[in-house]
C-alpha positions in Angstrom: 0.2 0.0 -0.2 1.1 3.3 -1.3 1.7 6.2 1.6 2.2 9.0 -0.8 -0.5 11.6 -1.4 -2.0 11.7 -4.7 -0.3 14.1 -7.6 -3.2 16.5 -7.5 -2.5 17.1 -4.0 1.1 18.4 -5.0 -0.2 20.3 -8.1 -2.7 22.3 -6.3 -2.6 26.3 -6.4 -3.5 28.7 -3.7 -6.1 31.2 -4.7 -5.0 34.1 -6.7 -5.4 37.7 -5.1 -8.7 39.7 -6.3 -6.2 42.4 -7.2 -3.5 40.7 -9.4 -1.7 42.7 -12.0 -0.1 41.5 -14.9 3.0 43.6 -15.7 4.7 44.0 -19.1 7.5 45.6 -20.0 8.5 46.1 -24.3 7.5 47.4 -27.2 4.4 49.7 -28.0 4.4 50.8 -31.8 1.5 52.3 -34.3 0.9 49.4 -36.9 0.3 50.6 -40.6 -1.8 47.3 -42.3 -2.0 48.2 -46.0 -4.0 45.6 -47.9 -3.1 45.1 -51.5 -4.4 42.2 -54.2 -1.5 40.5 -54.3 2.5 41.1 -53.6 4.2 43.4 -55.6 7.2 41.9 -57.8 10.4 43.9 -57.6 10.5 47.5 -59.6 6.3 46.9 -59.5 4.4 49.9 -58.2 1.1 48.8 -56.5 -2.1 50.3 -54.6 -3.3 49.3 -51.4 -6.8 48.6 -51.4 -7.0 49.7 -47.8 -5.2 50.7 -44.9 -6.0 50.3 -41.2 -4.2 52.0 -38.3 -4.3 50.3 -34.8 -1.3 49.8 -32.0 0.9 47.3 -31.9 4.2 45.9 -30.4 4.6 42.8 -28.3 4.2 44.2 -25.0 1.2 46.6 -26.6 -0.6 43.2 -27.8 -0.1 41.0 -24.9 -1.5 43.4 -22.4 -4.7 44.6 -24.3 -5.7 40.8 -24.2 -5.1 40.7 -21.0 -7.0 43.6 -20.6 -10.1 42.2 -22.2 -9.6 38.7 -19.9 -10.3 40.9 -17.1 -7.3 41.0 -15.9 -5.4 44.1 -14.5 -2.2 44.9 -17.0 0.3 47.6 -16.1 2.9 48.7 -18.8 6.4 49.8 -18.3 7.7 51.4 -21.7 8.1 54.1 -23.8 7.2 56.5 -26.4 7.7 59.9 -28.0 5.6 63.2 -27.4 4.4 63.1 -31.2 1.0 62.2 -32.9 2.1 58.3 -32.9 3.2 58.0 -29.0 0.0 59.9 -28.2 -2.1 57.6 -30.4 -0.4 54.6 -28.6 -1.3 56.1 -24.9 -4.9 56.7 -25.9 -5.4 53.2 -27.4 -4.1 51.2 -24.2 -5.8 53.6 -22.1 -9.2 53.1 -23.7 -8.7 49.3 -23.7 -7.7 49.4 -19.8 -3.9 49.1 -19.8 -2.6 51.0 -17.0 0.5 53.6 -18.8 1.2 55.5 -15.3 5.0 53.9 -15.7 5.1 54.9 -19.6 8.1 57.1 -20.4 7.0 59.7 -22.8 10.2 61.7 -24.5 10.2 65.1 -25.6 12.4 63.8 -28.4 12.9 61.4 -30.7 9.9 59.2 -32.8 7.7 56.6 -31.3 8.3 53.3 -33.3 5.9 52.1 -36.0 5.8 49.3 -38.4 4.2 49.2 -41.9 2.8 45.8 -42.6 2.0 44.7 -46.5 -1.1 42.1 -46.6 -2.2 40.3 -49.5 -5.9 39.9 -50.0 -5.4 36.0 -49.6 -4.6 36.6 -45.9 
């Protein structure tokens, strides 16, 4: 006869506190998503069929998801005091991300990513 406790008793976790915080540190960007009919060949000139501008960056995306799951996300990052940086802040705050630890630099440019997406994606 075994005297060991069942495996499930070793895996039991204590309850999580109600006011838990998910802390993220990393990139926040503006993503420019341009949709094209097909990817261009070298030296081809094509037009995009639509353009969507939204927040991005690994930390920004992950913490936005955490907020939508009902968690309490807090971000440590840096943006510039420019239109893109202000847009990033506004979008994160509207999504419920605590940006009180985000640094806003008077100089420089906030990061952005230009993404080309074909219609078939």
